Each structure stands twice: as structure tokens, then as C-alpha cells.
C-alpha positions in Angstrom: 7.0 78.5 -5.0 8.6 75.5 -4.0 6.3 73.2 -1.5 8.0 70.5 0.0 4.8 67.9 0.6 5.4 64.7 2.1 3.9 61.9 -0.4 2.0 58.9 1.3 1.9 55.8 0.8 -1.2 54.7 -2.0 -1.5 58.1 -4.6 0.7 59.2 -7.6 2.3 62.2 -7.7 0.4 63.5 -10.2 -2.4 63.5 -7.4 -0.4 65.4 -5.0 0.0 67.8 -8.2 -3.9 68.2 -8.6 -4.8 68.4 -4.8 -1.7 71.4 -4.8 -3.0 73.0 -8.0 -6.7 73.2 -6.5 -5.8 74.2 -3.0 -3.5 77.3 -4.8 -6.1 78.0 -7.2 -3.4 78.6 -9.4 -2.9 76.3 -13.0 0.6 76.1 -13.9 1.8 73.6 -11.0 4.3 70.4 -11.1 6.9 68.7 -9.5 10.4 67.5 -9.6 11.1 63.7 -9.5 8.1 60.9 -9.8 7.6 58.7 -6.6 5.8 55.5 -7.3 2.5 55.3 -5.6 3.3 52.6 -3.0 6.5 55.1 -2.2 6.5 57.8 0.4 8.3 60.7 1.4 9.8 64.4 0.0 8.1 65.7 -2.8 8.9 68.8 -4.3 5.8 70.7 -5.8 6.3 73.3 -8.1 3.6 76.4 -8.2 3.8 78.6 -10.6 5.3 79.3 -13.5 8.8 80.5 -11.9 9.0 77.0 -10.1 8.1 75.0 -13.0 11.2 76.8 -14.9 13.0 75.6 -12.4 12.1 71.7 -12.7 15.3 70.4 -14.6 17.5 71.9 -12.2 16.0 70.6 -9.4 15.6 66.8 -10.6 19.2 67.0 -10.6 19.5 67.9 -6.9 21.2 64.7 -4.5 18.5 62.5 -3.2 18.5 60.0 -0.1 16.2 57.5 0.5 15.7 54.8 3.0 14.9 51.3 1.3 13.6 47.9 2.6 14.4 45.3 0.3 13.0 41.9 0.7 15.6 38.8 0.0 14.5 35.3 -1.3 11.8 36.8 -3.6 10.6 38.2 -6.8 8.4 40.7 -8.1 6.3 40.9 -11.5 7.1 44.9 -11.1 10.0 44.6 -8.8 8.3 46.4 -5.8 5.9 45.2 -3.7 2.8 46.2 -5.8 3.5 43.3 -8.1 2.9 39.6 -8.2 4.9 38.3 -5.4 6.8 34.7 -5.6 8.9 32.7 -2.8 11.8 31.7 -4.5 13.7 28.3 -2.8 17.6 29.1 -3.1 19.9 26.5 -2.4 22.8 28.6 -0.3 23.2 30.0 3.4 21.2 33.3 4.6 23.9 36.0 3.9 24.9 37.7 6.9 25.0 41.2 7.4 29.0 41.8 6.7 28.5 39.7 3.2 25.1 42.2 2.4 26.8 45.4 2.9 29.9 44.1 1.0 27.8 43.2 -2.1 25.4 46.5 -1.6 28.9 49.1 -1.6 29.3 47.2 -5.4 26.7 49.5 -6.5 28.7 52.4 -5.5 30.0 55.3 -7.7 29.0 55.1 -11.4 27.1 51.9 -12.4 24.6 51.0 -15.4 20.9 50.2 -14.7 18.4 48.9 -17.1 15.2 50.5 -16.9 12.4 48.1 -15.4 9.5 47.6 -17.3 7.3 48.9 -14.8 8.6 52.4 -15.2 7.7 55.9 -17.2 10.6 55.5 -19.6 9.7 56.0 -22.9 9.9 53.9 -25.9 9.0 55.4 -29.3 6.8 57.9 -27.6 4.9 54.9 -25.3 5.7 54.7 -21.7 7.1 51.5 -20.8 4.5 50.6 -18.4 2.4 51.1 -20.5 3.6 48.4 -22.8 4.1 46.1 -19.8 0.3 46.3 -19.3 -0.3 45.1 -22.6 2.1 42.0 -21.9 4.9 43.4 -23.9 8.7 42.8 -22.8 10.8 45.5 -24.6 14.9 45.6 -24.5 15.8 48.3 -22.8 19.7 49.9 -23.2 21.3 50.5 -20.0 21.7 53.8 -18.4 24.3 55.2 -16.6 23.9 56.6 -13.2 25.6 57.6 -10.0 25.2 56.2 -6.5 27.1 58.2 -3.7 27.0 55.5 -0.6 24.7 52.5 0.1 24.9 51.5 3.8 22.9 48.8 5.6 21.0 50.6 8.5 19.4 47.1 9.7 19.1 43.6 8.9 17.3 40.6 10.0 16.9 38.0 7.3 14.5 38.5 4.7 14.5 42.0 5.1 17.3 45.0 4.4 17.0 48.4 5.3 19.3 50.5 3.2 20.4 54.1 3.3 21.3 55.2 -0.2 22.3 58.2 -1.4 22.2 59.0 -5.4 22.3 61.5 -8.0 19.0 61.4 -10.7 18.4 58.8 -12.6 18.6 56.1 -10.0 16.3 53.0 -9.9 15.9 51.6 -6.1 13.5 48.6 -7.9 16.8 47.8 -10.0 18.8 48.1 -7.3 17.2 45.7 -5.1 16.7 43.2 -8.1 20.8 43.4 -8.4 21.6 42.9 -5.1 19.5 40.2 -4.7 21.0 38.8 -8.0 24.8 39.4 -6.9 23.6 38.1 -3.4 22.8 34.1 -5.2 19.2 35.0 -4.8 16.2 37.3 -5.4 15.2 40.3 -4.1 12.3 43.1 -4.7 11.4 46.8 -2.8 9.1 46.2 -0.1 8.7 50.2 1.2 10.9 53.3 -0.3 11.2 56.8 1.6 12.3 59.7 -0.2 14.0 61.5 2.8 15.9 64.2 1.1 16.1 65.8 -2.4 18.9 68.8 -2.2 18.3 70.9 0.9 14.7 69.7 1.2 14.5 67.2 4.6 12.0 64.9 5.2 11.1 66.5 8.6 10.5 69.4 7.6 8.0 68.3 4.6 4.1 69.6 4.9 1.6 66.6 5.0 -1.2 66.2 2.5 -3.7 66.7 5.4 -2.4 69.7 6.6 -2.1 71.4 3.4 -4.8 74.5 2.8 -4.9 77.5 0.9 -3.6 79.4 3.9 -0.5 77.4 4.5 0.5 77.4 1.0 0.2 81.4 0.8 2.9 80.9 4.1 5.6 79.0 2.1 5.3 81.9 -0.5 
């Protein structure tokens, strides 16, 4: 069984897994693609051995995000959960056309360096665990693919982006890279995953309405 659940901000993806496991009385429960605690949106919950075996396949589905980035500031974690510092940049405020042009430079095959605050493992230890210990590790760039980036709204310092991409893309890193190319700093203020493959945010079940009955009705 595959559940399309709307993850709210402030909890982990694993918290959602735990709730579904408790409600369904099924031990084998997982998810197909982590959302950071501050992020919201479509989280595919896999209930039962048959569903969890599809995890790798589901992880490869195309994804859509709506992201708000803040220009002229930086964060220790590249998102709003870190220590945010305003940055004085001696340049004119970029207009919407410039922002859109710079964002389009990241469409197609690109290389990203995974952020330190991520679940990527180095010698068996997750990067965010090393970051909490105050370590900064040299990370190899990874090739990822972004289908499209559209500027949906812009009112400085906030840029709203609609992003269509394949798996492995770090939107936090994208926010920082866009800021760099604009000659300023940037971090990810909000992130909502609006689609995974055919699973749309408009069809996602809220955690509040999940119950044994609603889970069984999905089966």
C-alpha cells in the first residue's frame, strides 16, 4: 500500500512513518524520499513489504517543489532552521528578469555539492552528524538533473520558484548557488513538495485525518 501523506512543518519524515506504523498495526513501514523537518508536502508512505520493495523505484520518480528563497542573507544550514545572517552586498537589487535568467542556468544536468546538513554518508557516518560535531568535510560533487525552474513570484528579498527535477537534487544547495551567481547570498526559507510522479499535493491526506479506517480504505 502506498499512502500520499501531507507532511507538515516541524516534524521529521520518520515521525510520519512512526504514526502510520502505529495506526496501521503494520511493522514494515517506510517512505520514499525524505523531507527536511521544516519542509512540507507530498511524502509517500510505504505500508507493507510489497510497498517497501518499491522504494528505489518510487525514489526515482520526477518531483515538483515550490520553494521560497531569501536573497541577501545566509544560513549556517542553508535553510531557515540554521543561524541566519544578513549580508551587505554592494550591488543593485536584481530585477525579476535577472533572477529568472540566473535560475535558468541551473536547468539540465548540473553538479551539486551535498550540504553538510544532509543524510549523505561519509565512512559510515551521516554528514549532519559530523556537522553537529563541528566538522566540515570535503564533499565530492554529484550530478543531478533539473527539468525546469520557473520564477513564480518575486518581491525582493523573496523569490518563489517552481522546480521540476529528478531525485537527488538539494534545493537548499540550489538556493545558495542561485544567490552566488546573483552576486549575493541566499538561503531556503520554505519548501513544499507538490508532486511525486502522479501523486499530487491536492490529493495528499493530512496527518490529522489519518486513521486505521482511512488507511484501510486506501488499500
